[in-house]
C-alpha positions, 0 to 999 in steps of 0.5 A: 129878805126874800119872798117866795111867790106861788101863783096859780094861773087863772085857767077856765074850768080849773078848780081852786078852793080859796077857803081851803087854801087860806084856812088849811093849806097855808097855815099848815105850811107856816106850821111846818116851816116854823121860824123859817117862815117870817110871814105870808100873805094870801091873794085872791085874783079879782081882775086884770089890768084892763076893764073886764079882763080876768085876773092873771092868777086865781090865787097866790101866796107870798112867803117871806124868809130871811134868805133862800137858804132859810126857805130851803131849810124850812120847806125842804124837809116838809116838801112832800107833805106840803105838795101832797096837800095841793089836790085838796084845793086845786087841780092847777100847777103853780108858777113859783118865783123867789125874789129879793125884797128890795123895798118893804 
């Protein structure tokens, strides 16, 4: 199993609408990807590792798929539509990482 992490850096002055991301964007991603998306999670950054330190990421999601190929097959045909929705919730550019899940 793989996990696609999409992480939005906590940048002062940036806009991030957590409600839209959670209630509109990610359900739309799931609908478009269909069975290629086994599940997903949405995180809201609260704090960094030290007291008083801000969270590294203001928000993120993790999309779970069987393989890189299944992710690409599910996401690829809809990438343009999914990416076009980003300005509806943020003005940030995400960092994306694909990882192998070794402990579930």
